C-alpha positions in Angstrom: 0.0 0.0 0.0 1.3 3.5 -0.9 0.2 6.8 0.5 0.4 10.2 -1.3 3.1 11.2 1.1 5.1 8.2 0.1 6.1 9.5 -3.4 9.3 11.0 -2.1 10.2 7.8 -0.4 9.5 5.7 -3.5 11.6 8.0 -5.6 14.5 7.9 -3.1 14.4 4.1 -2.9 14.3 3.8 -6.7 17.3 6.1 -7.0 19.3 4.0 -4.6 18.4 0.7 -6.4 19.4 2.2 -9.7 22.7 3.3 -8.2 23.3 -0.2 -6.9 22.5 -1.7 -10.2 25.0 0.7 -11.9 27.8 -0.9 -9.8 29.2 2.6 -9.4 30.1 3.5 -5.8 29.9 7.2 -6.8 26.2 6.8 -7.7 25.6 4.9 -4.5 27.1 7.6 -2.5 24.9 10.3 -4.1 21.8 8.3 -3.1 22.7 8.2 0.6 22.6 10.6 3.5 26.0 11.4 5.1 24.8 9.6 8.3 23.4 6.6 6.4 23.6 3.1 8.0 23.1 -0.4 6.6 22.3 -3.4 8.7 22.0 -7.0 7.6 19.9 -8.1 10.7 20.9 -9.5 13.2 24.5 -8.4 12.4 25.9 -5.0 13.5 25.1 -2.0 11.3 27.6 -0.3 9.1 27.4 3.4 9.9 28.3 6.4 7.8 27.9 7.0 4.1 31.6 6.2 3.3 31.5 3.0 5.3 28.3 1.9 3.6 29.7 2.6 0.2 32.8 0.7 1.0 30.7 -2.2 2.3 28.7 -2.4 -0.9 31.6 -1.8 -3.2 33.2 -4.9 -2.0 30.8 -7.0 -4.0 29.3 -4.5 -6.5 32.5 -3.7 -8.3 33.4 -7.3 -8.9 30.0 -8.2 -10.3 29.6 -8.2 -14.1 25.9 -7.3 -13.7 23.6 -6.5 -10.8 19.8 -6.6 -10.7 17.8 -5.9 -7.6 14.2 -6.9 -8.4 11.3 -5.6 -6.3 8.7 -8.3 -5.5 6.4 -6.2 -3.4 6.7 -2.8 -1.8 4.9 -0.3 0.5 5.8 3.4 0.7 4.9 5.8 3.4 6.3 9.1 4.4 10.0 8.6 5.1 9.7 4.8 5.3 9.5 1.9 2.8 9.0 -1.9 3.2 10.6 -3.5 0.2 10.7 -7.3 -0.6 13.5 -7.9 -3.1 15.5 -10.5 -5.0 19.0 -9.3 -5.2 20.9 -10.8 -8.2 24.6 -10.7 -8.9 26.4 -12.1 -11.9 30.0 -13.3 -11.8 31.7 -14.9 -14.8 28.3 -15.6 -16.4 26.7 -17.2 -13.3 23.9 -15.6 -11.4 23.7 -15.6 -7.6 20.4 -14.6 -5.9 19.5 -13.7 -2.4 16.0 -12.8 -1.1 15.6 -9.9 1.2 13.0 -8.0 3.1 14.2 -4.5 3.8 13.0 -1.5 5.8 14.4 1.7 4.3 14.2 5.1 5.9 14.4 8.3 3.8 14.9 12.0 4.8 13.1 15.1 3.4 16.0 15.7 1.0 15.2 12.4 -0.8 18.3 10.6 0.5 18.3 7.2 2.1 19.3 7.3 5.8 18.9 3.8 7.1 18.5 0.3 5.6 17.7 -2.8 7.7 17.7 -5.9 5.6 16.3 -9.2 6.9 17.9 -12.0 4.9 19.2 -15.6 5.4 22.9 -14.8 5.0 24.0 -18.4 5.9 22.9 -19.8 2.6 24.0 -16.7 0.6 27.5 -16.8 2.1 27.8 -20.6 1.5 27.2 -20.0 -2.2 28.9 -16.6 -2.8 32.0 -16.8 -0.5 33.8 -19.3 -2.8 33.3 -16.9 -5.7 34.7 -14.0 -3.8 37.6 -16.0 -2.5 38.4 -17.0 -6.1 38.4 -13.4 -7.2 40.6 -12.3 -4.3 43.1 -15.1 -5.2 43.5 -14.0 -8.8 47.1 -13.6 -10.0 48.2 -9.9 -10.2 48.8 -10.3 -14.0 45.2 -11.5 -14.4 43.8 -8.5 -12.5 45.8 -6.1 -14.5 45.0 -7.7 -17.8 41.3 -7.6 -17.0 41.7 -3.9 -16.2 43.5 -3.2 -19.5 40.7 -5.0 -21.5 38.2 -2.7 -19.8 40.3 0.4 -20.8 40.0 -0.8 -24.4 36.2 -0.9 -24.0 36.1 2.6 -22.6 33.5 1.7 -19.8 34.4 3.8 -16.8 32.9 1.5 -14.1 34.6 -1.5 -15.7 37.9 0.4 -15.9 37.7 1.1 -12.1 36.2 -2.2 -11.1 39.4 -3.9 -10.1 40.7 -1.1 -7.9 40.4 -1.2 -4.1 38.0 1.3 -2.6 41.1 3.1 -1.0 43.4 2.6 -4.0 45.8 5.3 -5.0 46.7 6.3 -8.6 49.8 8.5 -9.0 50.2 10.1 -12.5 53.1 12.4 -12.7 52.5 15.2 -10.3 48.8 14.2 -9.7 47.5 11.8 -7.1 44.0 10.4 -7.1 43.0 9.0 -3.8 40.2 6.4 -3.6 38.0 4.5 -6.0 35.7 7.4 -6.8 38.6 9.8 -7.6 40.2 7.2 -9.9 36.8 6.6 -11.6 36.5 10.4 -12.1 39.9 10.4 -13.7 38.9 7.6 -16.1 35.7 9.6 -16.9 37.8 12.2 -18.6 40.0 9.8 -20.4 38.0 9.6 -23.7 38.2 13.4 -24.1 41.9 13.4 -23.4 42.5 10.7 -26.0 40.5 12.6 -28.6 39.6 9.4 -30.5 43.1 7.9 -30.4 43.7 4.4 -29.1 46.0 3.3 -26.3 48.1 0.3 -27.1 49.5 -1.8 -24.2 52.6 -4.0 -24.3 52.4 -7.4 -22.6 52.3 -7.1 -18.8 55.5 -8.1 -16.9 55.9 -9.3 -13.4 58.6 -7.3 -11.6 61.0 -8.7 -9.0 58.9 -6.7 -6.4 55.8 -8.6 -7.4 54.3 -5.5 -9.1 53.0 -5.7 -12.6 54.3 -3.3 -15.3 53.2 -2.5 -18.8 54.3 0.1 -21.3 51.7 2.0 -23.3 51.7 4.1 -26.4 49.3 6.5 -28.1 49.8 7.3 -31.8 49.6 10.9 -32.9 46.6 12.2 -34.7 47.6 12.5 -38.4 44.1 13.2 -39.7 43.5 16.5 -41.5 43.5 19.3 -38.9 44.6 16.8 -36.2 46.9 18.4 -33.6 47.2 15.6 -30.9 50.8 14.3 -30.6 52.0 10.8 -29.8 52.5 9.8 -26.1 54.0 7.0 -24.2 54.4 5.8 -20.6 54.8 3.0 -18.2 52.2 1.9 -15.7 53.2 0.0 -12.6 50.5 -1.8 -10.6 50.5 -3.1 -7.0 47.9 -5.8 -6.5 46.7 -7.3 -3.2 43.8 -9.7 -2.5 42.7 -9.5 -6.2 42.5 -5.7 -6.3 44.8 -2.9 -7.6 45.8 -1.0 -4.5 48.3 1.4 -6.2 49.1 2.5 -9.7 52.0 4.7 -10.7 52.1 6.2 -14.2 55.5 7.3 -15.4 55.3 9.5 -18.5 57.9 8.9 -21.2 56.8 11.8 -23.3 54.8 15.0 -23.1 51.5 14.5 -21.4 48.4 13.9 -23.5 
């Protein structure tokens, strides 16, 4: 049952679910109040927007696709009761968990509190081996998956294999955290100006880091002004995620 005063609540819940399905922690953050909390009852709540985003990013960024389907819902002023089937796809296989959530919303249309009632035992039994396998990936495999995503140009996929607190150092610039790194990738197509990045084979260094050289051809088209560029990317990988990337430019910046 919905009430007229529940329209704001329904809109806020819908915005949060769309953000979750985007797999983009930046979008999730925008849907939450700074003081938001998330509790999988009866476990302790995760409190604070940044903590909730980090909690969700741990699974959202590794999923190839996410669909949270509403089975039934009731919206009142500032509160919703939402029965869902939360679906996550990894390597072509879908994993489902059924939830019944109570979601609180403020007057600004931001979600302030989520209490999910779910049987986590069965869920963890199925999903934990998948997450363990992803965390155990060889550093070369992690970096190669990232480079394939760069070739596709999809920002969320490009950032998917970075830790939520990863650091990217590019010349004099430092990008702290997943969201800042994704923002950097957002501007990459404009910087490339239609040119393509070519990566050499990745190499394991004696330190265990992964290194690859990249080149960008100049723009020889009529009126083209973009020059060639080159550099070396060095990645540090831990628990299946890139925790640090250093970009050493071997030419003028692009």
